[in-house]
LOVEXMI-513780 format. One record per residue (C-alpha): residue in three letters; x, y, z. Coordinates in nm, 4 decimals. Layout:
BEGIN
NODE code        u        v        w
NODE  Ala        X        Y        Z
...
// end
This chain:
BEGIN
NODE code        u        v        w
NODE  Met  -4.5456   4.8272   9.0378
NODE  Asn  -4.7890   4.9696   9.2950
NODE  Ser  -4.5030   5.1417   9.4784
NODE  Tyr  -4.4106   5.3230   9.1537
NODE  Leu  -4.7697   5.4398   9.1132
NODE  Ser  -4.7803   5.5550   9.4752
NODE  Leu  -4.4542   5.7441   9.4299
NODE  Ala  -4.5818   5.9046   9.1085
NODE  Gly  -4.9078   5.9988   9.2821
NODE  Ala  -4.7180   6.1532   9.5731
NODE  Phe  -4.5061   6.3538   9.3294
NODE  Val  -4.8176   6.4871   9.1583
NODE  Val  -4.9757   6.5840   9.4929
NODE  Phe  -4.6633   6.7437   9.6403
NODE  Gly  -4.5554   6.8964   9.3094
NODE  Ala  -4.8980   7.0563   9.2681
NODE  Ser  -4.8959   7.1953   9.6205
NODE  Ala  -4.5508   7.3482   9.5647
NODE  Ala  -4.6838   7.5240   9.2544
NODE  Phe  -4.9561   7.6857   9.4643
NODE  Ala  -4.7260   7.7731   9.7542
NODE  His  -4.6471   8.1277   9.6393
NODE  Val  -4.8388   8.4430   9.5509
NODE  Thr  -4.9456   8.4319   9.1845
NODE  Leu  -5.1495   8.6262   8.9328
NODE  Glu  -5.4725   8.4576   8.8266
NODE  Thr  -5.4315   8.5738   8.4636
NODE  Gln  -5.0686   8.5450   8.3604
NODE  Glu  -5.0843   8.6880   8.0068
NODE  Ala  -5.2363   9.0076   7.8660
NODE  Ala  -5.1982   9.2259   7.5572
NODE  Val  -5.0044   9.5512   7.5659
NODE  Gly  -5.2326   9.8521   7.5278
NODE  Ser  -5.5158   9.6749   7.7121
NODE  Thr  -5.6811   9.7160   8.0494
NODE  Tyr  -5.5642   9.4394   8.2823
NODE  Lys  -5.7437   9.3122   8.5924
NODE  Ala  -5.4780   9.1744   8.8256
NODE  Val  -5.5954   8.9198   9.0792
NODE  Leu  -5.3179   8.8372   9.3275
NODE  Arg  -5.3845   8.4979   9.4845
NODE  Val  -5.2469   8.4591   9.8376
NODE  Pro  -5.2658   8.0852   9.9158
NODE  His  -5.1442   8.0742  10.2775
NODE  Gly  -4.9922   8.2668  10.5658
NODE  Cys  -4.6275   8.2728  10.6755
NODE  Glu  -4.5160   7.9578  10.8565
NODE  Gly  -4.8651   7.9043  10.9990
NODE  Lys  -4.9276   8.2700  11.0910
NODE  Ala  -5.2193   8.4732  10.9527
NODE  Thr  -5.1539   8.7225  10.6731
NODE  Thr  -5.2074   9.0775  10.8001
NODE  Ala  -5.0749   9.2849  10.5073
NODE  Val  -5.0097   9.2495  10.1346
NODE  Arg  -4.7976   9.5044   9.9462
NODE  Val  -4.7458   9.4970   9.5700
NODE  Gln  -4.5094   9.7113   9.3631
NODE  Ile  -4.6500   9.8287   9.0324
NODE  Pro  -4.3959   9.7884   8.7505
NODE  Glu  -4.3108  10.0662   8.5070
NODE  Gly  -4.5561  10.0768   8.2168
NODE  Val  -4.8606   9.9727   8.4191
NODE  Ile  -5.0554  10.2976   8.4392
NODE  Ser  -5.3867  10.4330   8.5646
NODE  Val  -5.3947  10.1687   8.8396
NODE  Lys  -5.6974  10.1426   9.0685
NODE  Pro  -5.7116   9.8880   9.3530
NODE  Met  -6.0265   9.7166   9.4753
NODE  Pro  -6.1006   9.7822   9.8440
NODE  Lys  -6.1384   9.4748  10.0678
NODE  Pro  -6.3813   9.4812  10.3592
NODE  Gly  -6.1854   9.4616  10.6872
NODE  Trp  -5.8601   9.5824  10.5284
NODE  Thr  -5.7106   9.9325  10.5084
NODE  Leu  -5.6129  10.0317  10.1563
NODE  Gln  -5.3265  10.2702  10.0802
NODE  Val  -5.1938  10.3696   9.7379
NODE  Lys  -4.8434  10.5138   9.7168
NODE  Lys  -4.8101  10.7354   9.4112
NODE  Gly  -4.5042  10.8588   9.2261
NODE  Arg  -4.3647  10.9694   8.8929
NODE  Tyr  -4.3217  10.7260   8.6064
NODE  Glu  -3.9805  10.6961   8.4412
NODE  Lys  -4.1341  10.8347   8.1227
NODE  Ser  -4.4578  10.9837   7.9951
NODE  Tyr  -4.7277  10.7495   7.8591
NODE  Gln  -5.0298  10.8235   7.6412
NODE  Leu  -5.3727  10.7255   7.7731
NODE  His  -5.6918  10.8427   7.6012
NODE  Asp  -5.4879  11.1028   7.4079
NODE  Glu  -5.3458  11.2544   7.7269
NODE  Ala  -4.9946  11.2379   7.8698
NODE  Val  -4.9728  11.0453   8.1972
NODE  Thr  -4.6573  11.1031   8.4023
NODE  Ser  -4.7431  10.9705   8.7487
NODE  Gly  -4.9675  10.7264   8.9283
NODE  Ala  -4.9778  10.4306   9.1639
NODE  Arg  -4.6346  10.2772   9.2322
NODE  Glu  -4.7376  10.0532   9.5246
NODE  Ile  -5.0629   9.9236   9.6701
NODE  Asp  -5.0871   9.8207  10.0365
NODE  Trp  -5.3716   9.6265  10.1949
NODE  Ser  -5.3205   9.6039  10.5730
NODE  Gly  -5.4982   9.5543  10.9036
NODE  Gly  -5.6922   9.2481  10.7955
NODE  Ser  -5.6478   8.8881  10.8976
NODE  Leu  -5.6240   8.5981  10.6558
NODE  Pro  -5.5710   8.2787  10.8601
NODE  Asp  -5.3104   8.0362  10.7243
NODE  Glu  -5.5731   7.7699  10.6488
NODE  Phe  -5.7559   7.9979  10.4001
NODE  Tyr  -5.6661   8.1757  10.0781
NODE  Asp  -5.7823   8.5092   9.9411
NODE  Glu  -5.7437   8.7392   9.6433
NODE  Phe  -5.6327   9.1025   9.6240
NODE  Val  -5.7455   9.2864   9.3109
NODE  Phe  -5.6475   9.5938   9.1123
NODE  Arg  -5.6748   9.7026   8.7516
NODE  Gly  -5.4622   9.9163   8.5278
NODE  Thr  -5.3625   9.9804   8.1688
NODE  Leu  -5.0652   9.8062   8.0118
NODE  Ala  -4.9003  10.0875   7.8178
NODE  Ala  -4.8899  10.0368   7.4418
NODE  Glu  -4.5124  10.1037   7.4527
NODE  Leu  -4.4424   9.7893   7.6577
NODE  Pro  -4.2485   9.5191   7.4668
NODE  Ala  -4.4653   9.2213   7.3704
NODE  Gly  -4.3049   8.8871   7.4504
NODE  Gln  -4.1466   9.0046   7.7755
NODE  Thr  -4.2686   8.9432   8.1298
NODE  Leu  -4.3563   9.2139   8.3813
NODE  Tyr  -4.3042   9.1282   8.7470
NODE  Phe  -4.5132   9.2500   9.0402
NODE  Pro  -4.3019   9.2059   9.3575
NODE  Val  -4.5211   9.1268   9.6604
NODE  Val  -4.4456   9.1352  10.0327
NODE  Gln  -4.6836   8.9341  10.2495
NODE  Glu  -4.6722   9.0204  10.6215
NODE  Cys  -4.7918   8.7812  10.8901
NODE  Asp  -4.7919   8.8753  11.2610
NODE  Gly  -4.4221   8.9670  11.2778
NODE  Ala  -4.3081   8.7385  10.9938
NODE  Ala  -4.2938   8.8100  10.6208
NODE  Glu  -4.2753   8.6278  10.2896
NODE  Arg  -4.1037   8.8373  10.0205
NODE  Trp  -4.2229   8.7249   9.6763
NODE  Ile  -3.9752   8.9551   9.5039
NODE  Glu  -3.7304   8.7363   9.3105
NODE  Ile  -3.7107   8.8123   8.9388
NODE  Pro  -3.5314   8.5598   8.7158
NODE  Ala  -3.2104   8.6656   8.5447
NODE  Ala  -3.1980   8.6396   8.1657
NODE  Gly  -3.2233   8.2700   8.0749
NODE  Gln  -3.2972   8.1595   8.4321
NODE  Asp  -3.5933   7.9280   8.4916
NODE  Glu  -3.8589   8.0915   8.7119
NODE  Asp  -3.9213   7.7553   8.8795
NODE  Ala  -3.5671   7.7680   9.0221
NODE  Leu  -3.6569   8.0685   9.2385
NODE  Glu  -3.7586   8.0146   9.5998
NODE  Tyr  -3.9640   8.3363   9.6305
NODE  Pro  -4.0644   8.4345   9.2737
NODE  Ala  -4.2462   8.7610   9.2069
NODE  Pro  -4.5776   8.7103   9.0243
NODE  Gly  -4.5243   8.7542   8.6501
NODE  Leu  -4.7387   8.8731   8.3591
NODE  Lys  -4.6366   8.7792   8.0048
NODE  Leu  -4.7019   9.0615   7.7604
NODE  Ala  -4.8842   8.9563   7.4430
NODE  Pro  -4.8910   9.1618   7.1214
NODE  Lys  -5.1440   9.4440   7.0998
NODE  Lys  -5.4805   9.3289   6.9676
// end
């Protein structure tokens, strides 16, 4: 009986560590039409190497994005046109941040850190769906590409390198 308990305990420990092995969003659900504070949690480096850059793609419909600077890191925002025009504070918005890059820092493998930005989830986004924020984590010549997006009906847990996801709730 004790061996079964030990095995169950090991599963809980290893299963929990696997769940925290990839880049995730701290808050994984938000209402369309709201301001969303995205906190990307980076739990480790790449195969023991320190993280030196984090790049996140901003999905269509996330507008008016502003990243939070991190001391010791260089911040770059790549801007571009949106696929369509969105309304924000009664004004048409047609372009903005498409990618955010934090680079030049050093996050040793034995520590974790958070990379933060905020933006507005356009009111036109479909509630009930999930938006994905593909992330590339660079580590002294290596990289982890958290860019996999599940196909329709596919379980996210089946992906080896899942992109962080945000479930869209109905507008409040």
